[in-house]
VOLUMTOR-86067 format. One record per residue (C-alpha): residue number from 1; x, y, z. Coordinates in steps of 0.2 Angstrom, whole numbers, plus 5000, padded with zeros to 4 digits. Last residue first. Layout:
<rec guba="NUM" u="X" v="Y" w="Z"/>
...
//
This chain:
<rec guba="119" u="5012" v="5196" w="5042"/>
<rec guba="118" u="5004" v="5180" w="5033"/>
<rec guba="117" u="5008" v="5167" w="5022"/>
<rec guba="116" u="5000" v="5152" w="5029"/>
<rec guba="115" u="5005" v="5134" w="5022"/>
<rec guba="114" u="4996" v="5119" w="5029"/>
<rec guba="113" u="5002" v="5102" w="5026"/>
<rec guba="112" u="4992" v="5089" w="5017"/>
<rec guba="111" u="4985" v="5072" w="5019"/>
<rec guba="110" u="4995" v="5062" w="5006"/>
<rec guba="109" u="4987" v="5056" w="4990"/>
<rec guba="108" u="4988" v="5041" w="4979"/>
<rec guba="107" u="4984" v="5039" w="4961"/>
<rec guba="106" u="4968" v="5038" w="4950"/>
<rec guba="105" u="4958" v="5051" w="4940"/>
<rec guba="104" u="4971" v="5053" w="4926"/>
<rec guba="103" u="4970" v="5033" w="4922"/>
<rec guba="102" u="4986" v="5023" w="4925"/>
<rec guba="101" u="5001" v="5021" w="4915"/>
<rec guba="100" u="5010" v="5035" w="4922"/>
<rec guba="99" u="5009" v="5029" w="4939"/>
<rec guba="98" u="5003" v="5041" w="4951"/>
<rec guba="97" u="5009" v="5050" w="4966"/>
<rec guba="96" u="5000" v="5066" w="4974"/>
<rec guba="95" u="5007" v="5078" w="4986"/>
<rec guba="94" u="4995" v="5090" w="4995"/>
<rec guba="93" u="4998" v="5107" w="5001"/>
<rec guba="92" u="4984" v="5116" w="5012"/>
<rec guba="91" u="4983" v="5133" w="5006"/>
<rec guba="90" u="4990" v="5151" w="5009"/>
<rec guba="89" u="4998" v="5155" w="4992"/>
<rec guba="88" u="4988" v="5170" w="4990"/>
<rec guba="87" u="4997" v="5179" w="5005"/>
<rec guba="86" u="5012" v="5179" w="4994"/>
<rec guba="85" u="5028" v="5168" w="4995"/>
<rec guba="84" u="5044" v="5174" w="4987"/>
<rec guba="83" u="5050" v="5156" w="4988"/>
<rec guba="82" u="5041" v="5139" w="4990"/>
<rec guba="81" u="5053" v="5124" w="4986"/>
<rec guba="80" u="5043" v="5108" w="4983"/>
<rec guba="79" u="5051" v="5093" w="4987"/>
<rec guba="78" u="5048" v="5074" w="4982"/>
<rec guba="77" u="5055" v="5060" w="4993"/>
<rec guba="76" u="5057" v="5041" w="4991"/>
<rec guba="75" u="5075" v="5044" w="4998"/>
<rec guba="74" u="5086" v="5037" w="4983"/>
<rec guba="73" u="5073" v="5044" w="4972"/>
<rec guba="72" u="5076" v="5061" w="4976"/>
<rec guba="71" u="5064" v="5073" w="4969"/>
<rec guba="70" u="5062" v="5091" w="4963"/>
<rec guba="69" u="5049" v="5105" w="4962"/>
<rec guba="68" u="5053" v="5122" w="4962"/>
<rec guba="67" u="5042" v="5137" w="4966"/>
<rec guba="66" u="5045" v="5156" w="4962"/>
<rec guba="65" u="5048" v="5157" w="4944"/>
<rec guba="64" u="5033" v="5148" w="4938"/>
<rec guba="63" u="5021" v="5145" w="4953"/>
<rec guba="62" u="5005" v="5156" w="4948"/>
<rec guba="61" u="5007" v="5150" w="4930"/>
<rec guba="60" u="5006" v="5131" w="4936"/>
<rec guba="59" u="5021" v="5121" w="4934"/>
<rec guba="58" u="5029" v="5108" w="4925"/>
<rec guba="57" u="5044" v="5096" w="4927"/>
<rec guba="56" u="5053" v="5082" w="4918"/>
<rec guba="55" u="5063" v="5071" w="4930"/>
<rec guba="54" u="5061" v="5054" w="4921"/>
<rec guba="53" u="5048" v="5049" w="4933"/>
<rec guba="52" u="5038" v="5065" w="4929"/>
<rec guba="51" u="5038" v="5080" w="4941"/>
<rec guba="50" u="5023" v="5091" w="4942"/>
<rec guba="49" u="5019" v="5109" w="4951"/>
<rec guba="48" u="5004" v="5118" w="4957"/>
<rec guba="47" u="4989" v="5107" w="4953"/>
<rec guba="46" u="4974" v="5115" w="4960"/>
<rec guba="45" u="4961" v="5109" w="4973"/>
<rec guba="44" u="4944" v="5118" w="4971"/>
<rec guba="43" u="4943" v="5134" w="4981"/>
<rec guba="42" u="4932" v="5139" w="4996"/>
<rec guba="41" u="4946" v="5137" w="5008"/>
<rec guba="40" u="4963" v="5137" w="4999"/>
<rec guba="39" u="4967" v="5119" w="4990"/>
<rec guba="38" u="4985" v="5115" w="4984"/>
<rec guba="37" u="4993" v="5103" w="4973"/>
<rec guba="36" u="5010" v="5095" w="4972"/>
<rec guba="35" u="5012" v="5081" w="4959"/>
<rec guba="34" u="5023" v="5065" w="4956"/>
<rec guba="33" u="5025" v="5055" w="4943"/>
<rec guba="32" u="5029" v="5037" w="4951"/>
<rec guba="31" u="5041" v="5025" w="4943"/>
<rec guba="30" u="5056" v="5030" w="4953"/>
<rec guba="29" u="5043" v="5027" w="4969"/>
<rec guba="28" u="5040" v="5010" w="4967"/>
<rec guba="27" u="5026" v="5006" w="4978"/>
<rec guba="26" u="5026" v="5007" w="4998"/>
<rec guba="25" u="5032" v="5022" w="5006"/>
<rec guba="24" u="5033" v="5040" w="5000"/>
<rec guba="23" u="5040" v="5056" w="5009"/>
<rec guba="22" u="5033" v="5072" w="5004"/>
<rec guba="21" u="5043" v="5087" w="5008"/>
<rec guba="20" u="5039" v="5106" w="5008"/>
<rec guba="19" u="5051" v="5119" w="5008"/>
<rec guba="18" u="5048" v="5136" w="5014"/>
<rec guba="17" u="5052" v="5153" w="5009"/>
<rec guba="16" u="5048" v="5172" w="5013"/>
<rec guba="15" u="5042" v="5186" w="5003"/>
<rec guba="14" u="5026" v="5188" w="5014"/>
<rec guba="13" u="5029" v="5181" w="5031"/>
<rec guba="12" u="5028" v="5163" w="5034"/>
<rec guba="11" u="5017" v="5152" w="5044"/>
<rec guba="10" u="5021" v="5133" w="5044"/>
<rec guba="9" u="5022" v="5118" w="5031"/>
<rec guba="8" u="5037" v="5107" w="5031"/>
<rec guba="7" u="5029" v="5090" w="5031"/>
<rec guba="6" u="5019" v="5079" w="5019"/>
<rec guba="5" u="5017" v="5060" w="5021"/>
<rec guba="4" u="5013" v="5048" w="5006"/>
<rec guba="3" u="5008" v="5030" w="5009"/>
<rec guba="2" u="5006" v="5017" w="4995"/>
<rec guba="1" u="5000" v="5000" w="4999"/>
//
């Protein structure tokens, strides 16, 4: 059974930085495509950044130039470096793991980590 555990969230001032981590257990981590999503109160969950099993990355427009996704297959962990944070980045951040050959609606989710950007 695949389990994902996010960490690294917290309260940060505007302009600050955080690094989120998502540790996976079970499954074959190196084969997963990994994504970071976020959900703010009253909003739908949205994709923030994505990294393929081969290391290719993609970002939402709001994340480009400020956030960086990376992975360490030896540690079964995916990271999201958040920089130049804004109050509108406040949300619960979730990671998702999905084997690339599975349907788009499938995959595994973590429980999320809260990021609050406020002065």
